[in-house]
C-alpha positions as CSV (number, residue, x, y, z in Angstrom):
1,M,14.0,-16.9,-27.6
2,P,14.4,-16.2,-24.5
3,R,12.1,-15.3,-22.2
4,D,12.7,-12.2,-20.3
5,A,11.1,-11.1,-17.3
6,I,10.7,-8.3,-14.7
7,L,10.7,-8.8,-10.8
8,T,8.6,-6.6,-8.7
9,F,9.6,-6.0,-4.9
10,N,6.1,-4.9,-2.6
11,P,7.5,-5.2,0.7
12,G,5.6,-4.6,4.7
13,S,7.2,-4.6,7.2
14,S,7.4,-8.4,7.6
15,S,7.0,-10.3,4.5
16,V,7.8,-9.1,0.6
17,K,5.0,-9.1,-1.9
18,L,6.6,-10.9,-5.7
19,G,5.7,-10.4,-9.2
20,V,6.8,-11.6,-11.9
21,F,5.9,-10.6,-15.2
22,T,7.4,-10.8,-19.1
23,V,6.7,-7.8,-21.7
24,E,4.4,-9.0,-23.9
25,D,3.9,-5.5,-27.2
26,G,5.8,-3.2,-24.2
27,R,3.3,-4.4,-21.7
28,P,4.1,-5.9,-18.6
29,Q,1.9,-9.5,-18.5
30,L,2.0,-11.3,-14.8
31,I,2.9,-14.7,-15.2
32,G,3.1,-15.2,-11.9
33,R,2.8,-14.0,-7.8
34,A,4.8,-15.3,-4.9
35,S,5.9,-13.9,-1.5
36,V,8.1,-14.1,1.0
37,S,7.7,-14.3,5.4
38,M,11.0,-12.6,6.8
39,G,12.5,-14.0,9.9
40,P,15.8,-12.9,11.1
41,R,18.6,-15.9,9.5
42,T,15.6,-17.7,7.2
43,S,12.5,-16.6,4.9
44,A,9.7,-18.2,3.7
45,L,8.6,-18.1,0.2
46,R,5.5,-19.0,-1.3
47,I,4.7,-19.1,-5.0
48,D,0.9,-19.4,-5.8
49,D,-0.3,-20.9,-9.3
50,A,-4.3,-21.1,-10.7
51,D,-3.7,-25.2,-9.4
52,R,-0.8,-24.7,-6.5
53,A,1.1,-23.5,-3.9
54,I,4.4,-24.2,-2.7
55,D,6.2,-23.9,0.1
56,L,10.0,-23.0,0.3
57,P,12.1,-23.0,3.4
58,A,15.2,-20.6,1.9
59,A,18.2,-21.0,4.5
60,G,20.4,-17.0,5.1
61,D,22.1,-15.2,7.2
62,A,21.6,-12.8,9.3
63,L,19.0,-9.2,8.0
64,P,22.3,-7.5,7.1
65,A,23.9,-10.5,4.7
66,F,19.9,-10.0,2.7
67,H,20.9,-11.0,-0.6
68,T,22.3,-14.5,1.1
69,Q,18.5,-15.0,1.1
70,I,17.6,-13.3,-1.8
71,D,19.5,-15.1,-3.8
72,P,17.5,-18.8,-3.8
73,I,14.0,-17.5,-3.8
74,A,15.6,-15.4,-7.1
75,R,16.5,-18.7,-8.4
76,H,14.0,-20.7,-7.6
77,L,11.2,-18.3,-9.2
78,F,13.7,-18.7,-12.3
79,R,13.3,-22.4,-12.5
80,H,9.1,-22.5,-11.9
81,F,8.5,-19.1,-14.1
82,A,11.3,-20.8,-16.7
83,I,12.7,-17.4,-17.0
84,D,16.2,-16.6,-19.3
85,R,16.5,-13.3,-18.1
86,L,16.1,-10.2,-16.0
87,R,15.5,-7.3,-17.8
88,A,14.7,-4.8,-14.7
89,V,13.8,-5.6,-11.3
90,A,11.0,-2.4,-9.8
91,H,10.9,-2.0,-6.4
92,R,8.1,-0.1,-4.0
93,V,9.1,2.2,-2.2
94,V,6.6,4.4,0.5
95,H,8.0,6.9,1.2
96,G,9.5,9.9,-1.7
97,G,8.7,13.0,-0.1
98,D,9.3,16.1,-2.9
99,R,12.0,14.7,-4.5
100,F,10.7,11.7,-6.6
101,T,7.8,12.7,-8.2
102,G,7.3,9.7,-10.6
103,P,9.3,6.4,-11.4
104,T,13.2,6.8,-10.7
105,L,15.9,4.1,-12.4
106,I,17.8,3.7,-9.2
107,D,21.3,4.7,-8.3
108,A,23.4,5.8,-6.0
109,T,22.4,9.3,-5.3
110,V,19.1,7.8,-5.9
111,R,19.2,5.1,-3.2
112,A,20.6,7.9,-0.7
113,G,17.6,9.8,-1.1
114,I,15.7,6.9,-0.7
115,E,17.7,6.2,2.7
116,A,16.8,9.7,4.0
117,L,13.6,9.2,4.3
118,A,13.2,5.9,6.1
119,P,12.7,8.1,9.3
120,L,9.6,9.0,7.9
121,A,8.5,5.4,7.1
122,P,10.2,3.3,9.6
123,L,8.0,0.1,9.2
124,H,8.3,-0.1,4.6
125,Q,11.1,2.0,3.8
126,P,14.6,-0.2,5.7
127,Q,12.7,-3.2,3.9
128,S,12.8,-0.9,0.6
129,L,16.2,-0.3,1.1
130,R,17.7,-3.5,1.8
131,N,16.1,-5.4,-1.1
132,I,17.4,-2.9,-3.1
133,T,20.7,-3.7,-2.0
134,A,20.2,-7.4,-2.1
135,V,19.7,-7.1,-5.9
136,R,23.1,-4.7,-6.6
137,H,25.2,-7.4,-4.4
138,L,23.5,-9.8,-6.3
139,W,23.0,-8.3,-10.1
140,P,25.5,-5.3,-9.7
141,D,24.3,-4.1,-14.2
142,L,20.9,-5.2,-13.6
143,P,18.4,-1.7,-13.9
144,Q,16.1,-1.5,-10.5
145,V,13.3,1.1,-10.6
146,A,11.6,2.9,-7.9
147,S,7.8,3.7,-7.7
148,F,6.8,6.1,-5.3
149,D,3.4,5.9,-3.2
150,T,3.0,9.4,-2.7
151,A,4.1,10.8,-6.1
152,F,0.4,9.8,-7.3
153,H,-0.6,12.5,-4.5
154,R,1.4,14.9,-6.0
155,T,-1.4,16.3,-7.9
156,Q,-3.4,18.0,-4.7
157,S,-3.4,21.5,-4.2
158,D,-0.9,23.0,-1.2
159,R,-4.5,24.3,0.7
160,V,-4.3,20.2,1.0
161,R,-1.4,19.4,2.2
162,R,-0.5,22.5,4.8
163,F,-0.7,21.3,8.3
164,A,-2.0,24.8,10.6
165,L,1.1,24.9,11.3
166,P,3.9,28.1,10.9
167,R,5.1,28.4,7.0
168,V,8.1,28.5,7.7
169,L,7.3,24.5,8.4
170,F,6.0,23.3,5.4
171,D,9.0,25.0,2.7
172,D,11.1,22.6,5.5
173,G,9.2,19.5,4.1
174,I,6.5,19.5,7.4
175,K,4.0,19.0,4.8
176,R,0.9,16.1,3.7
177,Y,2.6,13.3,1.7
178,G,-0.1,10.6,1.3
179,F,0.5,6.9,1.1
180,H,-0.6,4.4,-0.5
181,G,-0.1,5.6,-4.3
182,L,0.4,2.5,-6.4
183,S,-2.8,1.6,-4.9
184,F,-4.8,4.1,-5.9
185,Q,-3.4,4.7,-9.1
186,S,-4.0,0.9,-9.6
187,I,-7.7,1.8,-8.9
188,A,-7.8,5.0,-11.1
189,G,-6.7,3.1,-13.9
190,Q,-9.3,0.0,-13.9
191,L,-11.9,3.1,-13.6
192,Q,-11.2,4.5,-16.4
193,E,-10.7,0.8,-18.6
194,R,-14.4,-0.3,-16.7
195,H,-16.3,3.1,-16.3
196,P,-15.1,5.9,-17.8
197,A,-18.1,7.8,-16.9
198,L,-17.1,7.5,-12.8
199,H,-13.7,7.8,-13.7
200,A,-14.1,11.1,-15.0
201,G,-15.9,12.3,-11.8
202,R,-15.9,12.6,-7.9
203,V,-14.3,8.9,-6.5
204,V,-13.6,8.0,-3.3
205,V,-11.7,4.9,-2.7
206,A,-10.8,3.3,0.5
207,H,-8.1,0.8,0.9
208,L,-8.6,-1.0,4.2
209,G,-5.7,-3.8,5.1
210,S,-3.4,-4.0,7.7
211,G,-3.0,-0.4,6.7
212,A,-5.5,1.8,5.8
213,S,-6.2,5.0,3.8
214,V,-8.4,7.0,1.8
215,C,-8.5,8.6,-0.9
216,G,-10.1,10.9,-2.9
217,L,-10.1,11.1,-7.1
218,V,-11.8,13.6,-10.1
219,G,-10.9,12.3,-12.7
220,G,-8.1,10.0,-11.9
221,E,-6.1,12.2,-9.8
222,S,-5.4,12.4,-6.6
223,R,-7.0,15.9,-4.4
224,D,-7.0,14.9,-1.4
225,T,-6.0,11.3,1.4
226,S,-6.6,10.5,5.1
227,M,-2.8,10.2,4.9
228,A,-0.5,12.9,5.8
229,F,3.3,13.3,6.9
230,S,3.8,9.5,7.9
231,T,2.0,6.3,7.2
232,L,0.4,6.8,11.5
233,D,-2.2,9.5,10.7
234,G,-5.5,9.0,9.2
235,V,-8.5,5.9,9.6
236,P,-7.4,3.1,12.5
237,M,-5.0,0.6,11.2
238,A,-3.9,-2.9,12.5
239,T,-1.6,-1.4,15.0
240,R,-1.2,1.7,14.1
241,P,-3.9,4.8,15.5
242,G,-4.4,6.6,12.3
243,A,-5.6,10.3,13.5
244,V,-4.4,11.3,17.6
245,D,-4.3,14.4,19.0
246,P,-1.0,15.4,19.9
247,G,-2.3,17.0,23.1
248,V,-2.2,13.1,24.3
249,L,1.2,12.5,23.0
250,L,2.9,15.4,24.7
251,Y,0.8,14.3,27.9
252,L,2.5,10.8,27.3
253,Q,6.3,12.5,27.6
254,K,5.7,15.3,29.9
255,E,3.3,14.0,32.7
256,R,3.6,10.1,32.0
257,G,7.2,9.9,30.8
258,M,7.3,8.1,28.1
259,T,10.6,8.4,25.7
260,L,10.8,9.1,22.1
261,D,11.1,5.0,21.4
262,A,8.2,3.5,23.6
263,L,6.1,6.0,22.6
264,E,7.6,5.0,18.7
265,D,6.6,1.5,19.7
266,M,3.1,2.0,20.7
267,L,2.1,4.1,17.6
268,Y,3.6,1.4,15.1
269,H,3.1,-1.9,17.0
270,R,0.5,-1.5,19.9
271,S,-2.0,0.6,18.6
272,G,-4.6,0.8,16.1
273,L,-7.5,-2.7,16.2
274,L,-4.8,-4.3,18.4
275,G,-4.9,-1.5,20.5
276,L,-8.5,-0.9,20.7
277,S,-9.0,-4.8,21.3
278,G,-6.5,-5.7,23.4
279,I,-7.1,-9.0,21.3
280,S,-5.5,-9.0,17.4
281,G,-4.8,-6.2,14.9
282,D,-6.4,-8.9,12.4
283,A,-10.0,-7.5,11.5
284,R,-10.6,-11.3,10.6
285,V,-10.3,-12.6,14.3
286,L,-12.2,-9.4,15.3
287,A,-14.8,-10.4,13.2
288,A,-14.8,-14.1,14.4
289,S,-14.4,-13.1,18.1
290,A,-17.9,-13.0,20.4
291,A,-15.6,-10.5,22.6
292,P,-17.7,-6.9,23.9
293,E,-13.5,-5.4,22.7
294,A,-13.7,-7.1,19.5
295,R,-17.1,-5.5,18.4
296,E,-15.9,-2.1,20.1
297,A,-13.0,-2.1,18.0
298,L,-13.9,-2.6,14.6
299,A,-17.1,-0.4,15.2
300,S,-14.5,2.3,15.9
301,M,-12.7,1.7,13.1
302,T,-15.6,1.5,10.6
303,L,-17.4,4.9,12.1
304,R,-13.6,6.7,11.8
305,I,-13.8,5.3,8.3
306,A,-16.9,6.6,6.8
307,R,-16.2,9.9,9.2
308,E,-13.0,10.2,6.5
309,I,-15.5,9.0,3.4
310,A,-17.7,12.1,4.2
311,A,-14.6,14.2,4.7
312,I,-12.8,14.1,1.8
313,A,-16.0,13.9,-0.1
314,T,-16.1,17.8,1.3
315,T,-12.3,18.0,-0.5
316,L,-13.8,16.6,-3.8
317,G,-17.1,18.9,-3.7
318,G,-19.5,15.7,-4.1
319,L,-19.8,12.1,-4.0
320,D,-20.0,10.3,-7.4
321,A,-18.6,6.9,-6.1
322,I,-16.7,4.7,-3.4
323,V,-14.3,2.0,-4.6
324,F,-13.7,-0.6,-1.6
325,T,-10.3,-2.8,-2.2
326,G,-7.0,-3.7,-0.1
327,G,-7.5,-7.0,2.0
328,I,-10.4,-5.8,4.5
329,G,-11.9,-4.0,1.5
330,E,-12.1,-7.4,-0.5
331,H,-12.9,-9.7,1.4
332,Q,-14.8,-8.6,4.7
333,P,-18.5,-7.6,3.3
334,D,-19.7,-7.0,7.1
335,I,-16.9,-4.4,7.8
336,R,-18.1,-2.6,4.2
337,N,-21.7,-2.6,4.8
338,A,-20.9,-1.1,8.6
339,I,-18.9,1.8,6.5
340,C,-22.4,2.2,4.6
341,L,-24.4,2.7,7.4
342,H,-22.7,5.3,8.6
343,L,-23.4,7.3,5.6
344,G,-26.8,6.3,4.8
345,W,-27.5,10.3,5.0
346,L,-25.4,10.4,1.5
347,G,-27.8,7.9,0.4
348,V,-25.3,5.0,0.1
349,Q,-26.8,1.6,0.5
350,A,-24.8,-1.7,0.3
351,D,-26.6,-4.5,-0.5
352,P,-25.8,-7.6,1.9
353,L,-26.5,-9.6,-0.9
354,A,-23.7,-8.4,-3.1
355,P,-20.6,-11.1,-4.6
356,A,-18.6,-11.2,-2.1
357,V,-15.1,-11.7,-4.9
358,P,-13.9,-8.1,-6.9
359,P,-14.8,-6.6,-9.6
360,A,-17.9,-6.3,-7.6
361,R,-21.0,-3.8,-8.1
362,I,-22.4,-3.8,-4.2
363,D,-25.1,-1.1,-3.8
364,V,-28.9,-1.7,-3.7
365,A,-30.6,-0.3,-7.3
366,G,-31.8,3.2,-4.7
367,S,-28.7,3.8,-4.2
368,K,-27.5,7.5,-4.5
369,V,-24.2,6.8,-4.4
370,P,-22.6,3.9,-7.3
371,L,-20.5,1.3,-4.6
372,L,-17.5,-0.8,-5.7
373,V,-15.6,-3.5,-5.0
374,L,-12.0,-3.8,-7.1
375,H,-8.7,-5.7,-6.4
376,T,-5.7,-3.6,-6.2
377,D,-3.0,-4.5,-7.9
378,E,0.2,-2.8,-7.6
379,E,2.6,-4.9,-8.6
380,Q,1.0,-4.0,-12.2
381,V,2.0,-0.3,-11.8
382,L,5.6,-1.3,-11.0
383,A,6.1,-3.4,-14.0
384,E,4.3,-0.8,-16.2
385,E,6.2,2.0,-14.3
386,A,9.7,-0.4,-14.9
387,C,8.9,-0.4,-18.4
388,Q,8.3,3.3,-19.0
389,V,11.6,4.2,-17.0
390,H,13.8,1.2,-18.6
391,P,12.1,-0.1,-21.8
392,H,14.3,-2.0,-23.4
393,P,15.8,-5.1,-21.9
394,P,19.9,-5.3,-20.8
395,S,22.2,-7.3,-23.6
396,G,23.6,-9.1,-20.0
397,T,21.1,-10.5,-17.5
398,P,21.5,-12.5,-14.8
399,R,19.6,-16.0,-14.7
């Protein structure tokens, strides 16, 4: 029988994570992962297997003709994983606004709706659009499904989503949307499977990576989150600042003469850990540095994350567990421990000798709040939602 597969695209600002899934008994099963680093004229493909990784440079034209880069990448994946047919392609799309409340089959109207939201997520939305366009160019009849990070947070109440601005702006779409929804959805599913009692309670999940946000769950549903209208808000990230007094931005424009373009560049690319340290936006580099600026940057970040966890616990009316996930949350125990030290007044006690590899329980026996580390799997969520939207493979699919 032909081996059908679902291909998932999970874009960052300069790279794309790929997942390859077969479908068995209606549920997608992972068979491989890959990542693509993007350049203006070339892409580098890395395929991760249990026993090896392959680096494949893939030549291509300029970025507008992105399909010339995707084509050799896809062909190599098909050969490597012995794929006979694709049944669908699933895309993570960061911003769905109020329009997209769940996974959606992509057509021209949906694509236009995604493009209209690009100004709200300028690091990620354009990359999703490029991926969608490239797949459509290569395989015009192949079903494509969009899954939206913002959709998970639609269970939040309007009192949480409102800014203290004129009410008409809320009606015009100026509100807290929240992001990293696929990651939080992945964690909620794992809690339901592994820790059903905790899943039913009040859990704060800290997704910590180059992008970072904190989300409060009750019964696996989002009740509050640190990111708001854009992916700039909340806690400090690699190059994004998190929450900033709006008066600072007004001052920089009015008194310092900073242009909108310069301000946008600073907020998206030169702030966060990079701005705080002046060294790097990579928490691993800062953790290995003896420079006082590096220590100060990490100390500022961990304090802000702890403060956000406590604030969201207030929305939840209590705290039954904390889950750490994401690249930093899963692999940098010193940062986790520093966050937990700030939360000691809540009875949070992390075990510095706890296992470092997720899934793990990292609290000491006397901790009043269970502490878990779980691996988020956004690609699995993408594949599952693609099966939900498009359960049957098409008869003619590309190879």
